[in-house]
TORPA-4810 file (N, C-alpha, C, O; in nm, 3 decimals):
<nodes>
NODE_1_-1.035_3.571_0.092_-1.139_3.549_0.202_-1.089_3.427_0.297_-1.035_3.325_0.252_M
NODE_2_-1.111_3.449_0.418_-1.077_3.342_0.520_-1.154_3.213_0.487_-1.264_3.215_0.431_S
NODE_3_-1.091_3.100_0.527_-1.172_2.967_0.505_-1.286_2.972_0.591_-1.386_2.909_0.556_T
NODE_4_-1.288_3.039_0.699_-1.412_3.045_0.792_-1.499_3.163_0.776_-1.591_3.186_0.854_F
NODE_5_-1.472_3.235_0.680_-1.554_3.371_0.642_-1.701_3.337_0.658_-1.772_3.402_0.735_E
NODE_6_-1.748_3.233_0.583_-1.886_3.203_0.579_-1.940_3.134_0.701_-2.062_3.128_0.718_H
NODE_7_-1.851_3.081_0.789_-1.899_3.033_0.912_-1.932_3.146_1.008_-2.039_3.147_1.069_L
NODE_8_-1.840_3.240_1.022_-1.858_3.354_1.115_-1.944_3.461_1.059_-2.001_3.537_1.136_F
NODE_9_-1.959_3.476_0.917_-2.031_3.585_0.864_-2.124_3.519_0.756_-2.110_3.544_0.636_N
NODE_10_-2.215_3.439_0.801_-2.306_3.383_0.705_-2.407_3.472_0.639_-2.470_3.552_0.708_P
NODE_11_-2.428_3.460_0.501_-2.520_3.539_0.433_-2.652_3.492_0.457_-2.743_3.573_0.443_R
NODE_12_-2.677_3.377_0.491_-2.813_3.302_0.506_-2.790_3.186_0.608_-2.685_3.121_0.604_A
NODE_13_-2.882_3.162_0.693_-2.883_3.057_0.785_-3.008_2.972_0.767_-3.119_3.026_0.765_I
NODE_14_-2.992_2.839_0.753_-3.102_2.748_0.763_-3.103_2.685_0.900_-3.000_2.646_0.954_A
NODE_15_-3.226_2.674_0.956_-3.256_2.618_1.089_-3.333_2.486_1.069_-3.455_2.487_1.061_V
NODE_16_-3.264_2.377_1.060_-3.323_2.245_1.020_-3.377_2.175_1.152_-3.303_2.154_1.248_I
NODE_17_-3.505_2.142_1.149_-3.569_2.102_1.284_-3.620_2.225_1.355_-3.628_2.231_1.477_G
NODE_18_-3.653_2.319_1.277_-3.730_2.445_1.337_-3.852_2.406_1.408_-3.917_2.309_1.369_A
NODE_19_-3.886_2.470_1.502_-4.012_2.444_1.584_-4.064_2.570_1.638_-3.990_2.659_1.680_S
NODE_20_-4.212_2.578_1.638_-4.284_2.684_1.718_-4.284_2.680_1.851_-4.328_2.772_1.919_P
NODE_21_-4.233_2.571_1.900_-4.231_2.558_2.055_-4.112_2.631_2.112_-3.998_2.599_2.080_E
NODE_22_-4.139_2.728_2.196_-4.039_2.816_2.238_-3.923_2.760_2.311_-3.815_2.819_2.316_A
NODE_23_-3.948_2.630_2.375_-3.838_2.575_2.442_-3.744_2.494_2.356_-3.637_2.455_2.403_N
NODE_24_-3.781_2.468_2.231_-3.692_2.376_2.149_-3.574_2.457_2.091_-3.589_2.574_2.056_R
NODE_25_-3.457_2.392_2.084_-3.331_2.467_2.029_-3.357_2.545_1.897_-3.322_2.663_1.888_P
NODE_26_-3.415_2.484_1.800_-3.431_2.548_1.678_-3.522_2.674_1.700_-3.491_2.776_1.638_G
NODE_27_-3.632_2.677_1.784_-3.703_2.788_1.811_-3.621_2.902_1.874_-3.641_3.020_1.848_A
NODE_28_-3.533_2.861_1.955_-3.448_2.961_2.028_-3.358_3.032_1.928_-3.333_3.153_1.934_Q
NODE_29_-3.310_2.943_1.832_-3.224_3.007_1.730_-3.288_3.113_1.653_-3.238_3.224_1.637_T
NODE_30_-3.410_3.072_1.603_-3.491_3.175_1.519_-3.521_3.294_1.602_-3.511_3.407_1.556_I
NODE_31_-3.563_3.267_1.737_-3.598_3.394_1.808_-3.484_3.488_1.826_-3.499_3.610_1.826_R
NODE_32_-3.374_3.432_1.842_-3.251_3.517_1.868_-3.201_3.597_1.741_-3.153_3.710_1.746_A
NODE_33_-3.218_3.524_1.631_-3.188_3.591_1.509_-3.278_3.702_1.470_-3.235_3.800_1.410_L
NODE_34_-3.411_3.685_1.506_-3.508_3.781_1.476_-3.501_3.899_1.569_-3.503_4.015_1.528_K
NODE_35_-3.494_3.866_1.699_-3.491_3.974_1.801_-3.365_4.054_1.802_-3.369_4.174_1.827_E
NODE_36_-3.247_3.989_1.776_-3.128_4.074_1.771_-3.108_4.151_1.645_-3.031_4.247_1.643_R
NODE_37_-3.173_4.114_1.541_-3.167_4.191_1.414_-3.066_4.145_1.307_-3.002_4.220_1.234_G
NODE_38_-3.062_4.012_1.307_-2.966_3.959_1.190_-3.012_3.994_1.065_-3.130_3.972_1.038_Y
NODE_39_-2.929_4.052_0.975_-2.975_4.102_0.850_-2.983_4.008_0.729_-3.041_4.038_0.624_A
NODE_40_-2.914_3.884_0.755_-2.924_3.780_0.645_-3.051_3.713_0.651_-3.139_3.746_0.730_G
NODE_41_-3.061_3.610_0.559_-3.178_3.538_0.521_-3.186_3.426_0.645_-3.086_3.366_0.683_G
NODE_42_-3.306_3.408_0.698_-3.332_3.302_0.805_-3.442_3.203_0.745_-3.553_3.244_0.710_V
NODE_43_-3.404_3.076_0.735_-3.487_2.986_0.662_-3.513_2.862_0.758_-3.429_2.773_0.769_Y
NODE_44_-3.635_2.861_0.826_-3.675_2.742_0.901_-3.696_2.621_0.803_-3.744_2.637_0.690_P
NODE_45_-3.660_2.512_0.849_-3.678_2.384_0.760_-3.746_2.284_0.862_-3.690_2.245_0.965_V
NODE_46_-3.877_2.246_0.822_-3.935_2.129_0.885_-4.065_2.107_0.813_-4.150_2.196_0.806_N
NODE_47_-4.078_1.986_0.760_-4.193_1.951_0.668_-4.329_1.958_0.752_-4.436_1.956_0.690_P
NODE_48_-4.328_1.966_0.877_-4.452_1.964_0.955_-4.521_2.111_0.955_-4.639_2.124_0.985_K
NODE_49_-4.448_2.206_0.925_-4.505_2.355_0.923_-4.499_2.425_0.798_-4.413_2.398_0.714_Y
NODE_50_-4.584_2.511_0.781_-4.580_2.600_0.672_-4.510_2.735_0.700_-4.446_2.798_0.615_E
NODE_51_-4.529_2.770_0.824_-4.476_2.903_0.878_-4.428_2.882_1.021_-4.492_2.806_1.095_E
NODE_52_-4.324_2.943_1.062_-4.278_2.950_1.201_-4.224_3.084_1.225_-4.141_3.133_1.149_I
NODE_53_-4.270_3.150_1.333_-4.231_3.280_1.379_-4.246_3.388_1.265_-4.162_3.478_1.253_A
NODE_54_-4.351_3.377_1.187_-4.369_3.470_1.072_-4.277_3.450_0.947_-4.269_3.532_0.856_G
NODE_55_-4.211_3.336_0.952_-4.122_3.302_0.842_-4.177_3.181_0.758_-4.225_3.083_0.814_L
NODE_56_-4.168_3.191_0.634_-4.196_3.063_0.551_-4.124_2.952_0.602_-4.007_2.972_0.635_R
NODE_57_-4.177_2.829_0.615_-4.102_2.708_0.654_-4.092_2.619_0.541_-4.189_2.600_0.467_C
NODE_58_-3.977_2.562_0.523_-3.950_2.474_0.388_-3.952_2.340_0.441_-3.917_2.313_0.556_Y
NODE_59_-3.994_2.252_0.352_-3.994_2.102_0.375_-3.859_2.038_0.378_-3.840_1.937_0.447_G
NODE_60_-3.765_2.091_0.308_-3.635_2.020_0.308_-3.535_2.132_0.274_-3.577_2.237_0.226_A
NODE_61_-3.404_2.113_0.298_-3.292_2.213_0.270_-3.290_2.234_0.116_-3.249_2.342_0.073_I
NODE_62_-3.332_2.134_0.030_-3.317_2.152_-0.118_-3.437_2.248_-0.166_-3.440_2.293_-0.280_K
NODE_63_-3.532_2.274_-0.072_-3.648_2.368_-0.112_-3.613_2.510_-0.093_-3.674_2.598_-0.154_D
NODE_64_-3.512_2.537_-0.006_-3.477_2.681_0.033_-3.414_2.741_-0.091_-3.320_2.690_-0.152_V
NODE_65_-3.482_2.864_-0.125_-3.448_2.933_-0.251_-3.328_3.008_-0.256_-3.287_3.051_-0.364_P
NODE_66_-3.263_3.029_-0.141_-3.146_3.098_-0.118_-3.020_3.025_-0.084_-3.033_2.958_0.019_T
NODE_67_-2.902_3.017_-0.142_-2.789_2.948_-0.084_-2.765_2.979_0.062_-2.761_3.097_0.094_P
NODE_68_-2.750_2.885_0.152_-2.731_2.915_0.281_-2.573_2.875_0.317_-2.528_2.764_0.287_C
NODE_69_-2.503_2.967_0.378_-2.363_2.940_0.413_-2.363_2.844_0.539_-2.275_2.757_0.544_D
NODE_70_-2.446_2.853_0.630_-2.456_2.780_0.753_-2.585_2.726_0.786_-2.686_2.794_0.769_L
NODE_71_-2.591_2.600_0.835_-2.716_2.532_0.877_-2.697_2.490_1.024_-2.597_2.433_1.065_A
NODE_72_-2.804_2.525_1.099_-2.819_2.468_1.234_-2.903_2.327_1.215_-3.009_2.318_1.152_V
NODE_73_-2.842_2.232_1.275_-2.927_2.105_1.270_-2.968_2.062_1.410_-2.886_2.023_1.493_I
NODE_74_-3.103_2.071_1.433_-3.158_2.043_1.558_-3.251_1.935_1.543_-3.372_1.954_1.555_A
NODE_75_-3.198_1.816_1.516_-3.273_1.696_1.483_-3.225_1.580_1.567_-3.112_1.585_1.616_L
NODE_76_-3.305_1.472_1.588_-3.256_1.355_1.650_-3.123_1.296_1.581_-3.102_1.298_1.460_P
NODE_77_-3.046_1.249_1.668_-2.910_1.196_1.619_-2.913_1.100_1.504_-2.826_1.102_1.417_A
NODE_78_-3.018_1.014_1.503_-3.023_0.924_1.394_-3.028_0.996_1.257_-2.967_0.948_1.161_E
NODE_79_-3.095_1.104_1.245_-3.113_1.178_1.129_-3.006_1.265_1.088_-3.011_1.319_0.977_L
NODE_80_-2.908_1.285_1.169_-2.800_1.383_1.139_-2.696_1.336_1.032_-2.665_1.422_0.950_V
NODE_81_-2.647_1.230_1.023_-2.556_1.196_0.917_-2.621_1.221_0.778_-2.557_1.281_0.692_P
NODE_82_-2.746_1.178_0.756_-2.806_1.204_0.630_-2.828_1.345_0.593_-2.822_1.390_0.479_N
NODE_83_-2.855_1.412_0.703_-2.884_1.559_0.688_-2.763_1.629_0.651_-2.772_1.719_0.567_M
NODE_84_-2.643_1.599_0.707_-2.520_1.673_0.687_-2.492_1.634_0.536_-2.450_1.726_0.465_V
NODE_85_-2.507_1.522_0.482_-2.490_1.492_0.343_-2.580_1.584_0.263_-2.537_1.655_0.173_A
NODE_86_-2.703_1.579_0.299_-2.802_1.666_0.218_-2.768_1.810_0.215_-2.794_1.876_0.115_E
NODE_87_-2.709_1.865_0.326_-2.669_1.994_0.337_-2.570_2.021_0.234_-2.583_2.110_0.150_C
NODE_88_-2.460_1.931_0.243_-2.344_1.941_0.143_-2.384_1.944_0.000_-2.335_2.024_-0.080_G
NODE_89_-2.481_1.851_-0.033_-2.529_1.847_-0.171_-2.603_1.973_-0.222_-2.618_1.992_-0.342_R
NODE_90_-2.649_2.061_-0.126_-2.709_2.168_-0.157_-2.634_2.299_-0.118_-2.694_2.403_-0.090_H
NODE_91_-2.504_2.286_-0.119_-2.418_2.394_-0.102_-2.392_2.456_0.033_-2.326_2.560_0.036_G
NODE_92_-2.437_2.400_0.146_-2.406_2.444_0.282_-2.281_2.400_0.317_-2.261_2.279_0.310_V
NODE_93_-2.189_2.475_0.355_-2.058_2.442_0.378_-2.010_2.429_0.533_-1.901_2.380_0.564_R
NODE_94_-2.097_2.475_0.619_-2.088_2.460_0.767_-2.216_2.424_0.836_-2.322_2.477_0.805_F
NODE_95_-2.205_2.337_0.924_-2.329_2.290_0.997_-2.296_2.306_1.145_-2.179_2.292_1.182_V
NODE_96_-2.391_2.334_1.228_-2.388_2.334_1.373_-2.481_2.222_1.424_-2.602_2.229_1.404_V
NODE_97_-2.421_2.117_1.490_-2.505_2.007_1.536_-2.520_2.022_1.687_-2.424_2.003_1.762_V
NODE_98_-2.655_2.058_1.736_-2.679_2.087_1.867_-2.673_1.962_1.955_-2.608_1.964_2.060_F
NODE_99_-2.739_1.856_1.916_-2.792_1.744_2.007_-2.672_1.652_2.032_-2.564_1.655_1.974_G
NODE_100_-2.713_1.568_2.130_-2.618_1.444_2.160_-2.669_1.317_2.088_-2.742_1.323_1.990_G
NODE_101_-2.627_1.203_2.143_-2.660_1.068_2.087_-2.536_1.020_1.997_-2.551_0.936_1.908_G
NODE_102_-2.415_1.078_2.026_-2.304_1.035_1.933_-2.202_0.951_2.019_-2.247_0.865_2.095_F
NODE_103_-2.075_0.972_2.010_-1.981_0.890_2.074_-1.996_0.881_2.231_-1.961_0.782_2.295_R
NODE_104_-2.048_0.988_2.283_-2.075_0.987_2.432_-2.171_0.883_2.479_-2.177_0.852_2.598_E
NODE_105_-2.257_0.821_2.377_-2.365_0.747_2.413_-2.332_0.598_2.402_-2.414_0.514_2.441_S
NODE_106_-2.213_0.563_2.350_-2.182_0.418_2.342_-2.146_0.374_2.202_-2.122_0.462_2.119_G
NODE_107_-2.141_0.251_2.170_-2.097_0.197_2.044_-2.180_0.252_1.929_-2.126_0.303_1.832_P
NODE_108_-2.318_0.242_1.942_-2.394_0.283_1.838_-2.391_0.432_1.801_-2.416_0.474_1.688_E
NODE_109_-2.358_0.509_1.910_-2.337_0.649_1.893_-2.214_0.684_1.821_-2.210_0.776_1.739_G
NODE_110_-2.107_0.606_1.853_-1.972_0.620_1.802_-1.980_0.589_1.643_-1.923_0.659_1.560_R
NODE_111_-2.054_0.482_1.615_-2.075_0.464_1.478_-2.153_0.558_1.396_-2.131_0.575_1.276_E
NODE_112_-2.249_0.622_1.467_-2.332_0.724_1.406_-2.245_0.855_1.387_-2.262_0.932_1.292_R
NODE_113_-2.158_0.872_1.478_-2.054_0.993_1.456_-1.964_0.977_1.352_-1.936_1.074_1.281_E
NODE_114_-1.900_0.840_1.330_-1.825_0.815_1.211_-1.896_0.847_1.083_-1.839_0.907_0.991_V
NODE_115_-2.025_0.806_1.078_-2.104_0.810_0.948_-2.133_0.974_0.933_-2.144_1.021_0.820_R
NODE_116_-2.144_1.049_1.038_-2.176_1.182_1.029_-2.049_1.260_0.965_-2.061_1.337_0.870_M
NODE_117_-1.934_1.231_1.024_-1.805_1.292_0.978_-1.770_1.250_0.834_-1.723_1.330_0.754_V
NODE_118_-1.796_1.114_0.802_-1.769_1.066_0.673_-1.855_1.140_0.574_-1.807_1.176_0.466_A
NODE_119_-1.987_1.165_0.607_-2.072_1.247_0.506_-2.008_1.384_0.490_-1.988_1.435_0.379_A
NODE_120_-1.976_1.440_0.605_-1.916_1.581_0.594_-1.800_1.585_0.499_-1.788_1.672_0.413_A
NODE_121_-1.707_1.480_0.520_-1.584_1.480_0.434_-1.628_1.469_0.293_-1.585_1.548_0.210_R
NODE_122_-1.712_1.375_0.262_-1.752_1.345_0.129_-1.815_1.475_0.052_-1.790_1.498_-0.066_E
NODE_123_-1.889_1.545_0.120_-1.969_1.666_0.071_-1.906_1.789_0.115_-1.977_1.890_0.118_H
NODE_124_-1.781_1.796_0.151_-1.716_1.932_0.183_-1.789_2.019_0.271_-1.808_2.138_0.244_N
NODE_125_-1.835_1.958_0.386_-1.898_2.032_0.506_-1.815_2.023_0.624_-1.758_1.916_0.648_V
NODE_126_-1.800_2.125_0.703_-1.738_2.126_0.827_-1.838_2.145_0.938_-1.937_2.216_0.922_R
NODE_127_-1.811_2.078_1.055_-1.905_2.061_1.146_-1.858_2.130_1.291_-1.744_2.114_1.333_I
NODE_128_-1.944_2.199_1.355_-1.931_2.236_1.485_-2.017_2.152_1.569_-2.136_2.139_1.540_I
NODE_129_-1.964_2.091_1.676_-2.050_2.004_1.762_-2.005_1.849_1.719_-1.903_1.823_1.654_G
NODE_130_-2.090_1.762_1.762_-2.227_1.785_1.821_-2.218_1.821_1.970_-2.111_1.861_2.017_P
NODE_131_-2.335_1.806_2.050_-2.334_1.843_2.191_-2.280_1.982_2.214_-2.185_1.998_2.291_N
NODE_132_-2.336_2.080_2.152_-2.279_2.211_2.173_-2.403_2.318_2.164_-2.512_2.292_2.115_C
NODE_133_-2.369_2.428_2.215_-2.465_2.546_2.216_-2.452_2.637_2.100_-2.525_2.736_2.088_L
NODE_134_-2.350_2.602_2.005_-2.342_2.671_1.889_-2.243_2.793_1.886_-2.149_2.800_1.964_G
NODE_135_-2.268_2.885_1.795_-2.183_3.003_1.784_-2.265_3.133_1.755_-2.377_3.134_1.706_L
NODE_136_-2.191_3.247_1.794_-2.253_3.372_1.780_-2.142_3.468_1.724_-2.029_3.472_1.774_V
NODE_137_-2.177_3.543_1.621_-2.099_3.653_1.582_-2.171_3.782_1.629_-2.272_3.824_1.571_N
NODE_138_-2.122_3.838_1.727_-2.200_3.943_1.801_-2.213_4.064_1.716_-2.314_4.134_1.726_V
NODE_139_-2.111_4.095_1.625_-2.121_4.217_1.557_-2.212_4.208_1.459_-2.279_4.309_1.437_H
NODE_140_-2.233_4.085_1.375_-2.331_4.085_1.284_-2.478_4.025_1.334_-2.577_4.023_1.261_T
NODE_141_-2.476_3.984_1.447_-2.589_3.935_1.512_-2.642_3.796_1.446_-2.761_3.768_1.433_K
NODE_142_-2.538_3.715_1.409_-2.558_3.588_1.352_-2.548_3.481_1.471_-2.441_3.446_1.519_A
NODE_143_-2.659_3.438_1.507_-2.690_3.346_1.611_-2.727_3.199_1.556_-2.840_3.171_1.517_Y
NODE_144_-2.626_3.112_1.556_-2.647_2.972_1.536_-2.626_2.903_1.668_-2.534_2.823_1.686_A
NODE_145_-2.715_2.938_1.758_-2.704_2.893_1.903_-2.831_2.882_1.968_-2.932_2.929_1.916_A
NODE_146_-2.831_2.815_2.089_-2.942_2.804_2.174_-2.900_2.811_2.316_-2.781_2.827_2.345_F
NODE_147_-2.996_2.799_2.410_-2.958_2.802_2.548_-2.903_2.926_2.588_-2.943_3.032_2.541_G
NODE_148_-2.806_2.919_2.679_-2.751_3.044_2.751_-2.692_3.145_2.629_-2.691_3.267_2.649_S
NODE_149_-2.651_3.099_2.524_-2.577_3.187_2.421_-2.693_3.269_2.363_-2.670_3.386_2.333_L
NODE_150_-2.815_3.220_2.347_-2.931_3.285_2.276_-3.015_3.351_2.376_-3.110_3.414_2.331_A
NODE_151_-2.997_3.349_2.513_-3.078_3.420_2.608_-3.014_3.540_2.661_-2.895_3.558_2.635_R
NODE_152_-3.076_3.622_2.730_-3.024_3.736_2.812_-2.930_3.681_2.917_-2.952_3.569_2.965_P
NODE_153_-2.824_3.753_2.955_-2.797_3.891_2.904_-2.734_3.885_2.747_-2.652_3.804_2.704_P
NODE_154_-2.787_3.981_2.685_-2.750_3.993_2.531_-2.595_4.030_2.536_-2.549_4.120_2.606_V
NODE_155_-2.525_3.952_2.455_-2.379_3.989_2.439_-2.365_4.111_2.360_-2.426_4.125_2.255_L
NODE_156_-2.286_4.200_2.406_-2.257_4.333_2.333_-2.134_4.312_2.258_-2.048_4.228_2.286_E
NODE_157_-2.129_4.403_2.152_-2.004_4.389_2.063_-1.891_4.445_2.140_-1.901_4.532_2.227_P
NODE_158_-1.773_4.382_2.096_-1.651_4.420_2.154_-1.528_4.348_2.083_-1.545_4.304_1.970_G
NODE_159_-1.422_4.335_2.136_-1.304_4.294_2.066_-1.260_4.158_2.121_-1.153_4.112_2.079_G
NODE_160_-1.333_4.088_2.212_-1.289_3.959_2.266_-1.360_3.842_2.181_-1.479_3.848_2.149_V
NODE_161_-1.286_3.747_2.153_-1.351_3.624_2.099_-1.325_3.509_2.195_-1.222_3.508_2.263_S
NODE_162_-1.415_3.412_2.202_-1.402_3.306_2.301_-1.435_3.170_2.223_-1.530_3.167_2.145_A
NODE_163_-1.361_3.064_2.244_-1.378_2.932_2.204_-1.394_2.848_2.332_-1.297_2.837_2.407_V
NODE_164_-1.515_2.788_2.362_-1.538_2.714_2.485_-1.598_2.587_2.447_-1.659_2.575_2.341_I
NODE_165_-1.584_2.489_2.532_-1.673_2.376_2.507_-1.806_2.400_2.590_-1.816_2.493_2.670_Q
NODE_166_-1.899_2.315_2.569_-2.030_2.350_2.618_-2.069_2.314_2.764_-2.186_2.313_2.802_S
NODE_167_-1.967_2.287_2.836_-1.983_2.264_2.980_-2.019_2.394_3.055_-1.996_2.505_3.006_G
NODE_168_-2.069_2.378_3.161_-2.112_2.496_3.241_-2.014_2.605_3.272_-2.043_2.725_3.279_G
NODE_169_-1.884_2.550_3.293_-1.776_2.656_3.326_-1.749_2.754_3.218_-1.739_2.874_3.245_F
NODE_170_-1.736_2.707_3.091_-1.715_2.808_2.981_-1.825_2.889_2.958_-1.802_3.006_2.930_G
NODE_171_-1.955_2.845_2.964_-2.068_2.937_2.944_-2.069_3.034_3.055_-2.090_3.154_3.031_N
NODE_172_-2.049_2.991_3.174_-2.065_3.085_3.281_-1.967_3.193_3.274_-1.997_3.309_3.302_S
NODE_173_-1.838_3.154_3.232_-1.730_3.263_3.220_-1.784_3.367_3.107_-1.767_3.487_3.123_L
NODE_174_-1.843_3.320_3.003_-1.883_3.416_2.901_-1.987_3.507_2.955_-1.979_3.629_2.939_V
NODE_175_-2.095_3.445_3.026_-2.208_3.535_3.086_-2.148_3.623_3.188_-2.183_3.741_3.189_I
NODE_176_-2.060_3.579_3.275_-2.002_3.675_3.373_-1.923_3.784_3.314_-1.922_3.895_3.367_R
NODE_177_-1.854_3.755_3.204_-1.808_3.875_3.125_-1.895_3.959_3.069_-1.872_4.080_3.066_C
NODE_178_-2.004_3.905_3.020_-2.110_3.993_2.958_-2.174_4.087_3.054_-2.199_4.205_3.029_A
NODE_179_-2.200_4.022_3.170_-2.270_4.107_3.282_-2.170_4.205_3.349_-2.213_4.296_3.420_T
NODE_180_-2.031_4.186_3.327_-1.938_4.280_3.362_-1.912_4.392_3.269_-1.833_4.481_3.301_A
NODE_181_-1.977_4.391_3.151_-1.960_4.480_3.051_-1.853_4.454_2.949_-1.819_4.544_2.872_G
NODE_182_-1.798_4.335_2.944_-1.712_4.305_2.842_-1.769_4.268_2.718_-1.856_4.182_2.718_I
NODE_183_-1.727_4.327_2.597_-1.799_4.299_2.477_-1.718_4.189_2.400_-1.600_4.164_2.423_G
NODE_184_-1.792_4.128_2.307_-1.744_4.006_2.233_-1.747_4.032_2.078_-1.825_4.112_2.027_F
NODE_185_-1.662_3.965_2.011_-1.658_3.968_1.870_-1.732_3.835_1.832_-1.838_3.845_1.770_R
NODE_186_-1.682_3.707_1.866_-1.742_3.593_1.830_-1.728_3.492_1.962_-1.630_3.499_2.037_T
NODE_187_-1.827_3.406_1.980_-1.830_3.313_2.071_-1.861_3.180_2.008_-1.961_3.169_1.937_V
NODE_188_-1.774_3.070_2.032_-1.810_2.958_1.976_-1.805_2.838_2.092_-1.704_2.814_2.157_V
NODE_189_-1.916_2.778_2.106_-1.913_2.648_2.201_-1.896_2.524_2.108_-1.988_2.485_2.036_A
NODE_190_-1.783_2.469_2.115_-1.738_2.371_2.022_-1.790_2.224_2.054_-1.779_2.137_1.967_S
NODE_191_-1.845_2.196_2.173_-1.896_2.074_2.212_-1.799_1.960_2.194_-1.681_1.972_2.227_G
NODE_192_-1.850_1.845_2.140_-1.768_1.728_2.133_-1.660_1.728_2.024_-1.584_1.632_2.018_S
NODE_193_-1.649_1.833_1.937_-1.548_1.847_1.848_-1.522_1.732_1.754_-1.409_1.687_1.740_E
NODE_194_-1.624_1.687_1.693_-1.613_1.576_1.597_-1.535_1.616_1.467_-1.473_1.535_1.397_S
NODE_195_-1.546_1.745_1.445_-1.464_1.791_1.319_-1.384_1.905_1.354_-1.265_1.890_1.381_D
NODE_196_-1.441_2.026_1.357_-1.367_2.150_1.395_-1.337_2.144_1.540_-1.428_2.107_1.615_L
NODE_197_-1.217_2.178_1.590_-1.175_2.177_1.726_-1.132_2.315_1.761_-1.131_2.406_1.678_N
NODE_198_-1.095_2.329_1.887_-1.063_2.461_1.955_-0.945_2.520_1.880_-0.951_2.637_1.844_A
NODE_199_-0.841_2.447_1.856_-0.717_2.526_1.798_-0.755_2.585_1.655_-0.719_2.697_1.618_P
NODE_200_-0.828_2.502_1.583_-0.872_2.554_1.454_-0.954_2.670_1.464_-0.937_2.765_1.387_E
NODE_201_-1.039_2.669_1.551_-1.132_2.794_1.562_-1.058_2.898_1.621_-1.086_3.011_1.581_L
NODE_202_-0.968_2.887_1.710_-0.897_2.999_1.766_-0.804_3.063_1.654_-0.785_3.185_1.652_V
NODE_203_-0.756_2.990_1.576_-0.670_3.029_1.461_-0.751_3.105_1.363_-0.696_3.190_1.294_S
NODE_204_-0.878_3.082_1.352_-0.970_3.142_1.256_-0.990_3.290_1.285_-1.065_3.357_1.213_A
</nodes>
């Protein structure tokens, strides 16, 4: 099995910081997973809610009854290092960190990113992001993404994979290809690349 098999083909996905508000990143991830027909488990995590989008919502990652290969973290930056550690303690091996507030934000953010990566190393977790739109396996309909990657036009299956950073150019290129009828295998927006970087993802 590839080192990245469970990143690109997760059997279950936790959405930490899930929200019923349609414009929130976690809500967009859940909507894409449901609407596109992802066959694996989808587990919203947020102690504020009992249910989101017709799915039971869990108070913490430790409460999720099924092992999750991948977790989306859509939380304020100050909560992310501890959440990465918590994911690792409960068997999650890959996380996608959507938000900002890390090294791009100054000394405090740099220190926060150092703690996040240290937590990942200690608990055997790999990180995509932060500051990213996430990833999509188009063939299995696994969306750990928000924004343009989770909105129409829907990416169609094909043989092309793309690793982009989350700037406008890369996203625009993927969308232009999609509207031109080019199909994709996987798309990853790698963001600030605190851990996993473009060469590793391309080699995967």
